[in-house]
N, C-alpha and C positions, 0 to 999 in steps of 0.2 A: 139302117145305117148306124155305125157305132159312133160314140162320143169320144173325141180326142182331146178336148180342152174345157176348162172352166175358166170364164172371165168375171172378175169381181170389180164391183164398185168399191170404195173405200169408206168414205163417211156415211155412217149410218149401217153399213153393210158389215164390213169387217169389225168395226168398233162403232159404238155410239158416241161419236165425237162431237155432236153439235152443241152439248152444253158448253164444252171446252172452248170450241169456236167462238160461242157466244161471249163468254168470259174474256176471251182474248181480244175480241172487238172492243168490249168495254174498257179494258185496261189500255188499249191503244187511244180510245177516245180521251180517258183521263189524262194519258200522257201527252196528248196534243192539246190540252186545254178546251176540249169540246164538251158542251153541256148536253151530251146525248148519252143515253142509256137505254140499251135494248133489253127489256123484259123478255121474259119466255114467250108468252103470246104473241108479241110483236115480231120476235125473231122467228117464231114458226111461220108466220106469214111471209116474212122477207125470204125464207128459204125458197120460195117459189121462183126466185131468180137465182140461177146457178152461177158459181163463180163469186169469190169474195169481192174482188175489184168490181165486178158487174153489181153485185149487191150494193156495195156503197154507193155506186153511181145512181142506182134506182132509189135509194133512199134520199140522196141529195136533191134528185129531181122532184121528189114529192114535197120538199120542205117550203114552208111559207116564206121563203126568201127572195130577195131581188136576184135579177138575171146575173148581175155582176157578182154577187155573193156566190151564187151557185158555180159560176165559172171558177172562182178562186178555190172553191172547195173541191171541185173536180180535179183541178190542178195537183191538189194535195193527196188525191186517192193512192197514187203509187207509194208514196213514203208512208202514208197512214196504213196501207195493206202491208207494207214491209214489217212495220211495228206489230201489227196484229200477228203475222207470220211468227215473228220473234217470240211473243208471248205464248203462242200456242205450241211452238216446238220446245220451249223451256218446260211447259207444263207436261208435255208427253215424254220428255226425256227424264223428267224426274219421277216417272211412273204413275202419272195422274190420269191415264186412259188405260182401259183394259179391252181385250177383244170380247165380242159378245158371245154369250153361251154356245158352245159347240163348234165355234169357228176353228180353234186350234186343232181339234180332233178331225174335223172335216177336212182341213187342208192336209194334215197327215194321211188320212185315208186316200185322198186324192193322188197325192205323190205315191203312195204304195200301189194304188191301181194303175200307175203308169200315166196318168193324166197330165197334161200341160196345164200350167196355171198362168193367167194373166191378170193384170189390172187395167181397168179403164176408168179413170177418174176425172172430175174437173178440177181437183185441188192441185196444188203445186208439188213438185217433186220433193222439195225440202220437207213438206208435212207429211208425205208418204214415207220417206226416209226416217224420219224421227218416231213416227208411229210403229212402222214395222220392226225397227231395231228395239224398240222399248218394249213391244209385246212378244215379239218372236226371237229375239235375241240377234247374234251376229249373223246368223244364216237367214234371217228375215227377208232381206233383199233378194237372196240368191234361190230363194224358193220358187220365185215368179220369173218365168222365161221372158215375159215382157211387161214393162210397166209403162203404160201410156197416160200422159198427164195432160191437164187441161190446157197448159200453155204451148201444147205441141200442134194444136189444131185451131182452125179459123173460127169454128162455131162450137159452143159447148152444149151440153145436154138441155134440152130434149133433142137436140140436132144428134144424128147418128155418126158425126165425124170421129169421135174418140173410139168408138166400138169398131168402125171400119179400119181405123188405124192399128188397134190392137189385133184384129183378125189378119190383116194384110201382113204385119210384122211377124205374127205367129206362122203364117202361111197355111192357115186352117180355114176350111170353108164354114160358113155361118150354121150350116145344118149339122156340123159335127162339133159343135160347141154350145155350151149353155152359159147364159149371163145370170148373174145373181146381183140383186139390187135390192133398194129398199124405198124408192121413192117414184112418184108419178113420171117426173121428168126423166130419170133413170130408165124406167120401163119403157118410155115412148123410144128413147135413144137406142136401146137394146132391140126393140121390135122393128125399128126402122132399118137396123143392119141385118134383119132376118134371123135374129136369135131366139130361140126358146128361152123363157126368162122366169126364174123363181124370184118372188119378191117376199122380202121379210121385213116388214114395216117396224118403225120404232114410234115413240111418243111424238116425234117431230112429222112423222109422215103417216101416221095411221089415218084411216078415214078417206083416204084418196081413192079415186076411181082407178083400180087396177084391172079394168077389162083389157083382154088380150094377154094376161100374164098366163103362163102354164100352170102355175101353182103360187099361192099366197099363204105363207105360213108365219106363225109368230116368231121363229128363228130356226137356227140350225140344230138345235140341241137334240132333238129326237129324229132327225133325218140322216141315214147314211148315203154315202156317194153311190153305192151300188144301186140303192132303191132310187135315187134321184135320176140316174142315168136310165135305169129301167122305164120310169115314168115318161121322161122326155123322148126316148125313143119311141115309145108306143103311142105318142101323141100325135093329133093332126098338126099342120102347118102352124106356126105361132099366131098369126093373125085370126085363125079360126077357134083358137082354144078359149073355153069358158073359164074364167078365173074361179078357184075355189079358195075361199078364205076360211081356213079352219080356226075356231076359236072366236069367231065373231058373233 
């Protein structure tokens, strides 16, 4: 069966954005007069929770504060997250984020091969817009037939809602598409939707249990679209595939 579409995660997959997200959170905390500062190690642990507002909520729940103080902080999550998003998009639009190695070439190859491209991300539309336009230019958004964002679904990754939405909007069956992810939560989301999945971890996600992935690679730098589709179409169904982590 031939492959018709590639469905990409954004944060960590198209670009290694997590350091900028961390910086943006810390700028928002400073702006709101909060004595919080997320170091890299702490933020790496917090990434187990998908979605920025959800991550903030989880952090607040773990604070040694009174129930009343936690309620007050939870009420501020929407405005706090909005400030974080503003800081993130400002950095992105100023060129502070680049695509991961091989991504631009890979996207170009996919389009030349006639494959449809989609995004299935837990991040917000404004973040995706800022990143794509800053890294791919004016045509960044139009390169993708479907852009499915976290706020469009009830449950975020590792739930499969976002991939199911992307596939349904594309009108493509899961066996005719490949997911490209960087995290365990993303992998579980894609597998739950029946997608063969390539995982390209970053510093923030390396060392995770990527069992079930069709292939795990350090990045897209040395992989061609034709090779990927050949590997995927020759493989067993997603849940029966043994992950191969090259470079481990």
